[in-house]
C-alpha positions as CSV (number, residue, x, y, z in Angstrom):
1,M,-13.5,104.5,-31.5
2,N,-16.4,105.2,-33.8
3,P,-19.6,106.1,-31.9
4,R,-21.5,103.4,-33.8
5,T,-18.9,100.8,-32.9
6,E,-19.1,101.9,-29.2
7,L,-22.9,101.6,-29.3
8,L,-22.7,98.2,-30.8
9,A,-20.1,97.0,-28.3
10,R,-22.3,98.2,-25.4
11,R,-25.3,96.6,-26.9
12,R,-23.4,93.3,-27.4
13,E,-22.2,93.5,-23.7
14,R,-25.8,93.9,-22.5
15,L,-27.0,91.1,-24.7
16,V,-24.2,88.7,-23.4
17,L,-25.1,89.6,-19.8
18,R,-28.8,89.0,-20.5
19,S,-28.0,85.7,-22.1
20,R,-25.9,84.6,-19.1
21,M,-28.8,85.5,-16.8
22,L,-31.3,83.6,-18.9
23,R,-29.1,80.5,-19.0
24,R,-28.9,80.6,-15.2
25,Q,-32.7,80.9,-14.9
26,I,-33.3,78.0,-17.3
27,T,-30.9,75.9,-15.2
28,R,-32.9,76.7,-12.0
29,D,-36.2,76.0,-13.8
30,V,-35.0,72.6,-15.1
31,Q,-33.7,71.6,-11.7
32,A,-37.2,72.2,-10.3
33,L,-38.6,69.8,-12.9
34,Q,-35.9,67.1,-12.3
35,P,-38.1,64.9,-10.0
36,A,-40.9,64.7,-12.5
37,L,-38.4,64.1,-15.4
38,T,-36.8,61.3,-13.3
39,W,-40.2,59.7,-12.8
40,V,-41.0,59.9,-16.5
41,D,-37.6,58.2,-17.3
42,R,-38.5,55.4,-14.9
43,V,-41.9,54.9,-16.5
44,Q,-40.3,54.8,-20.0
45,D,-37.7,52.3,-18.8
46,G,-40.4,50.1,-17.4
47,L,-42.4,50.2,-20.6
48,Q,-39.3,49.4,-22.6
49,W,-38.6,46.4,-20.3
50,L,-42.2,45.2,-20.8
51,R,-41.8,45.5,-24.6
52,S,-38.7,43.4,-24.4
53,N,-40.3,40.8,-22.0
54,P,-44.0,40.6,-23.1
55,L,-44.6,37.2,-21.5
56,L,-43.5,38.4,-18.1
57,G,-45.8,41.3,-18.5
58,L,-48.7,38.8,-18.8
59,V,-47.8,36.9,-15.6
60,A,-49.0,39.7,-13.2
61,P,-52.6,39.8,-14.6
62,M,-52.7,36.0,-14.7
63,L,-51.6,35.8,-11.1
64,L,-54.1,38.5,-10.1
65,S,-56.9,36.6,-11.8
66,L,-56.0,33.4,-10.0
67,W,-55.6,35.1,-6.6
68,R,-58.6,37.5,-6.7
69,P,-60.9,36.5,-9.6
70,R,-63.8,38.7,-8.5
71,R,-61.6,41.8,-8.2
72,T,-60.1,41.0,-11.6
73,V,-63.5,40.8,-13.2
74,G,-64.5,44.1,-11.6
75,L,-61.3,45.7,-12.8
76,G,-61.9,44.4,-16.3
77,M,-65.5,45.7,-16.4
78,R,-64.3,49.1,-15.2
79,L,-61.5,49.3,-17.8
80,W,-64.0,48.2,-20.5
81,S,-66.4,50.9,-19.5
82,I,-63.7,53.5,-19.6
83,W,-62.6,52.3,-23.0
84,K,-66.2,52.6,-24.3
85,L,-66.6,56.0,-22.8
86,V,-63.4,57.3,-24.5
87,R,-64.5,55.8,-27.8
88,G,-67.8,57.6,-27.5
89,W,-66.0,60.9,-26.8
90,R,-63.7,60.4,-29.8
91,A,-66.6,59.6,-32.1
92,A,-68.5,62.7,-30.8
93,G,-65.4,64.8,-31.3
94,S,-64.8,63.7,-34.8
95,T,-68.5,64.2,-35.7
96,A,-68.5,67.7,-34.2
97,A,-65.3,68.5,-36.1
98,S,-66.7,67.3,-39.4
99,T,-69.9,69.3,-39.0
100,R,-67.9,72.5,-38.4
101,R,-66.2,72.3,-41.8
């Protein structure tokens, strides 16, 4: 066999072996992430269900407001404050980005 052909055959063999090892490593790494990915799938399924049943998604907040009105108002105020804070951060970020240009 030609020396160049032998060299290429050995190189190919090493690359195939390395590829096999990397595939096994990726499989192990993905298995470690499986619980988190399962949780993300459940959240996505729940959001999809809420999109297909929007009226049922409103029942829980309505029941909470009837059962614990003070807690509902407190939660609403907290969410509103967080929303305003995030809006302020976004406005400050866009202002800072426009002054850098």
